[in-house]
Structure formats: structure tokens, C-alpha cells
N, C-alpha and C positions, 0 to 999 in steps of 0.2 A: 484474501483468502479465507474472514475470518468465522464462516459459517462453519466449516470444515474442525477448524482450530479449536471453535467455541464448545466441538461437542466435549473433549475430553483431553484436554491435554496434559494434563498430570493424575497420571491413573491411581484412582484410588486400591487403599490396603485392602485384603479381605480383612472383616472382620467376625465375630461369634456370631453376632445375628446372620451374615452370609453362611457360615456354616451350617447354622440351623436352618436355614431356609431351606438349603440343597437335601436336609433330610426330612424336610416336611412338602411334597408335591404339592397340595394346595396351596401352603402359602408362599411356595416356589411361583405357584401361578398368579396369584393376586398380584407379588410384587412385578414380576415380569410386565404384567398388564397395567399397571398403575407406573412403571418406567412407559409403555406406551403412548401412555395420555401425556406423560409429561412431556416427551420429545417432540408430538404433537402440539401441546402449548406452548412450546419452546420454537417450534416451525413457525406457527400462526403469530406467534409475536415477532421475532425475525422478517416475515412477511411484510408485518404490519410498519415495524420501522423501516423495510426498505421503502415501502411505498409513499413515506414520509421524506425519507432520504434522496430518493431520486428525484423527481422533480422539481428541489429546492434547490440540485447540484446541477440541473441542467439551466434553470432556470441565473443560477451563476455564473458559469461559463457564460451562457449570451450576454449579461450582462458586460463584464469585461469591465476594463479599468480600476477605479480604487474600491471599488465594493467589491471585486474578485479577488485583489488584494486582500484586503481586510479579512474575507473570510477564510484564504487561504493561512494569512497568519494567524488568525483563530486558531484553526485546525493544527497548524505545526506548533503550536505552544500548547496545547493540550497534550497532543500527542507525546513532546517534548519531556514535558511534565511528566505522564505516565513512563515515561522510557526510565526519567532518573527514579521514579520510583522501585523499577526492577532491581536499582542499584542500591538501594536503601534494604531491600528485600536483602541481598544479598551480602549486606554489611559494612558497606564502603558508605561514605557522605562527599555525595557530589557538589561542585560548587552549582548549587544550580540558578540562581542569580544570573552569575557571571555567565554561563549556559545557555539562559531564555533568551536576555541581553543580547548574546550575538545570533543566537540564532533568529530574533527580532531583525537583525540587520541584515545577515545574511539573502532574508527572502526582499527586504526593501530592496537592497542594491540589483537583486537581479528583477527587478520590477524599472527602477530608474536608470542603474545603469546594464551592465553588463553581465555576462556569466564571468569573464573575466574579472571583476571587481569583487564579485561574491565570494571566488574563489581566493582574493586578497583577502577578504575578509574570516574567510578559514584561517589563515594564516596568524591573523594578529588576533584571531581566537583561542591558539594555543599561547600565544605567547604572553596574553592576558591571564591565562590558568595557570601558567605558572607564576608569574610575579602575584597572582591572589594567594595559592598557597602557600608562600611564602611570609605570606600573614595571618596562617592559621598556628593554631596553639599545638593542632597535632600533626606531629610529622609521620605518623606511620602508615599513615594511610597515602600518603602523597602519589605514589606512581596509578594506586588505582581510582583517586579521585580527578585527577588532571586525566587520565586516560579516558573513564567512564565519561565525563562532563563534555571531554572533546566529541567521542564518538556520538553523543548527542546530539549536538550542532550537527553534524556530520551524515548521521544517520538518519535525522530524520528531516531536521531544517534546509540543510544543502540538497540534498535528495529531492524534497519537498520545493524547492526551488524548482526546480524544472517545470513545474506545474506553471507558475509565473512564465517561462522563456517557451514554454510550447503555445501556450495560451496567445503570445504576442509574437507568433515565431517568425514573422516574416521583416519584424525589427531587427530580431535576432539573429536569422541568417545573413539579413544585409553585414552585419561584419565580418561573415565568412567569405561571401559569393557576393558577383556581381549586382547589383539590383534588376539589372536588366535581365540578367539570365532568370531571378525569381520570378518575374515579369514573363516570362518567356513559358515556364513552368505554371504557371495558372498560381502562383501565390498571392492571396489578398491578403489586409490587413485580416478580416475575416477568417482568412481560412484556420486558426485559430483552432477556432469555438471545434470545428469537426475534427481537427489535429487531438485538440482533450479528449473528444469525446469518444473520438477512435480509440486513444490508449484505457482510457476505464471500460469500454465496456466486453473486449474480449478478458479482461479478467475478471470482470465481474459476473459473465456469465460462464465463464471456465471454473469461480468458485460454486457457483450455482449447479454446475453439470457434474463435477465432482462430487458434490455431496449428495446428490440423487443418486447419481450411478454406481458410487459406492456401496451407497443403502445398500441397493439391488441385485450388484453382484461385485461388489470388492470380495475380493481372496486373499490375494498377496501385498504384505506391507510392502511401503513405499517409502518408509523412512521409519521402523518400530522403535527407535531407541528416541528420534526425536518427537513423531507426533504416530502416537499406535493406531489411529482411527483412520487413517489415512491410509490409501491402498492405489497398486498401479493402476486396475480398473478404473479407480474413481478418475483420476491425474487422464487416465484416455480419454475417457467422457468427457471429461471438464473437455481437454486439449477441443474436442469436435467441437463441442456446444460455445469454447469460446471464439475458433476460427469461421461458424457460422455466423454468431455473431457480429462479429467484424465485416464480415463479406455484407452482411443486411444494413449497416448504416452508411456503409458505402453506398448502398445499392439507393438507401434511403434518400442519405444527400444527393445523389447524381440523380436523382431522379426528380426532388424538391426544388435544392441548392447547389444546382450542379458545381457554380463560383467556386464554393466554399471547398470542395471534392476535386475540385479540380486536378491537386497538386500531387496528388495520389494515385496514381495507375493499378488497375484490380490486379497485374501483377505481383506488384509489393504490397497490395493490399491482403494478399492470403500469404505470403510471407510475415509481414510485418504482426498479423493476426495472431500466424502460429509462435512466435517468436514472442511475443507480450503471453500468451498464454504459459508457456515454458518457464519464464521470467518470473512470472504471477507465482506460480507453483514454489518458484526458490525462495522467492520473499517471503512467503506465509511459512515456510519450514524455515527460516531463518529467525522470524519471528515467534512462531514456536520454540525452537533452540535457546532463543534467552529466555524465555515464562519456564522451560521446563531448567533452565540452571538456575532460575529464581525460585522455582516450585511454586507458579502460581497459576490458576487456569486462566485467568484473562488480565490486561491490561487496568482494566478501569470496568466501570461500571452506567459509563454513563449513557450507552445505547443500550435500550430495553431489546434482550437476544442474541445481541452482537458484542457485548462487552464492551470496550473503550475504545476511543479513535485510532488509539495505534494499533486495536485488534483489527479496525475495519479499513485503516488503511498499508497495512503491513505490504499486502502482493502491488497494489500502487507506489510505492516508494522505490521500487526496482523499476516499473514498468513502463510508468510517466520518463522517469530519463534515457530510459533506452527507446521510448519511441522517437524520442528531441535526438536522441544521436544518430538512431535507423532514417531519420528525416537529414539531420546534415551528411551523412552518408551516401544517403543516395542522392541530392545536388550534388555532393561532391563529385560522384559517377557522372552526373549527367552535363557537367562543367569539360570533362577531360577531352 
């Protein structure tokens, strides 16, 4: 939910010019008009970036295979690098080379292996970081270095590896359930296309809905210490938009590609859409908390109007794993 987050996660301190503007109504009006124009330009830039990203993401998911893996890895490593930048801003020194190497390994193992093997890589990550820290000259930051580097692998690479698992959900679910049951439920090798898009759409529309609803009706602060511009009204508006978006996605696939969406019934689509919106809001607030702690507005500037890659995927880092485990849970209930 980077739109809401990128507005102003770090509040500016009042300056002398602000004070003088308050004493001059004409100047205050001119500055308010300039801010309005700036916000409009920022929104247009954001929409232009989204117009490029959305078709690219849909194409990537539809492609699947090694192309999909390569793009997920690229996104993950960029986001992980930005996360380590937050740690540097806090004054610590992560072992970035080791963290990125294991982040790469976790996502690759999720594709060629299973989630269990990816989890084993997380254990190997921690052990390797401990050994690598022993070779550093500075020992004063040992705990911050090891924990920060490991959290980067977990928070970005491990969570994002579920995008790989969800895209190949039929194969991933076969490790937990009888393949015959999966066929009965309507799960096919291409069902992952629908499941990935369903995991993304409610979160994206919740983000957009929260932005516009918050600007129109926002009164009560949702988490003032973490992200001052987010409101309860905005969150409610975002959840409504996200749930509707999830149902629209289900309807679209049921109408044009029914084989891909057959595994997710309408009753579950409503619940899943709501859960994804709530988790997406939490994911956005978590990243806002990290940025506020590091005293930065955005994690990067790669995406015009949206900040960095981590700013763009923050909500999805929790949303995609949630979709994956909710689907596993649903199938488990059907197997009983």
C-alpha cells in the first residue's frame, strides 16, 4: 500500500517559513494551491507508473516458468537491498552479500524444490551469518548485523518466495494432499495464474481505495505514531474496494477462464478478499514503522511516484503468503 505510505510517512518539522506563511493569508493560500498542484502531479505520476507495471505483472504471471522466477528474484533482491539500506540508515552494518546470496537461494529452492527446502535454507542462512560475523573486525555491532541481515532474508526473500509457491500451487499442494483430491477440487497446473492475481488485486485496490477514501472522508487516525496520514475511514473504504476487486476477479475468471478459478468457491472468495485487505493494511503499516524508525520517507526512488520496490510490495509480502496458506487450509478442510 505504498500510495498512502508515500504521501508522508515522516512528518516535516515546522519551519520559520511555515510560521510566516500563517501570518500572511495570501501567502498561505498560494502555498496551499502549490501543494494541491504537487499532489495532483504526484498522483498522475503514480498512475502512469501503475499503467506500466500492471500489464507487466499480468504478463509475468501468465508466462510462469523460469521467466517468472527470474523476475520474482529480481524484485526480491532489489527490495532486499533497499531493506538493508534502512538498516544502514539506523547505523548498523548488515552482511549484505551473504543476505542477498541466501535470499536468492530461498527463492530458487521454492521454485525447484519445496517450501520445506526453502525453510532449510533459512536455517543455513542464520548459521552462515554467525560464521561470517566471526570474520569481521568490528564486533560491537554483532547482534544488530546478524539479526538485521537475517530479518532481511526472512522479511523479503522468504515471504516473497510464496509468490513462486502460489504460482505453482498445484505442485506445492501435492506435497500436502492427495493429488486426486486436488483434481476433484478443480485445481490444475494453470490455477496458479488465478490464485496469484487474486492475491494481488484485493491488496492493490484496497491500497487505492484507502488513498481516495482517506482523502475524501478521513477523520480518525488509524495509527498516528506509525503513519499519520492513514485513517480508519480510509482503511474501511479500502477494504470495501479490495473485496469488490477480489469478487470482480473471480467473476472475470469464472466467465472467461473457468478452469483456472474453479478451485476457489465464491464463499471463500469473499472471505479471502477481506482477509487479504486486512493483512495488506498490516503489511503496509509494518513497512511504515520500519521507515519511521530509520527516519526516511521511501526506501528508494526506482518507481516514479511510488518510491522504491519495497515500498511497492510491502503489503504483498504478507498478502501472498496469506493467500497461499489460506488455500492450503481450505483444501485441508475439504479433505476431512
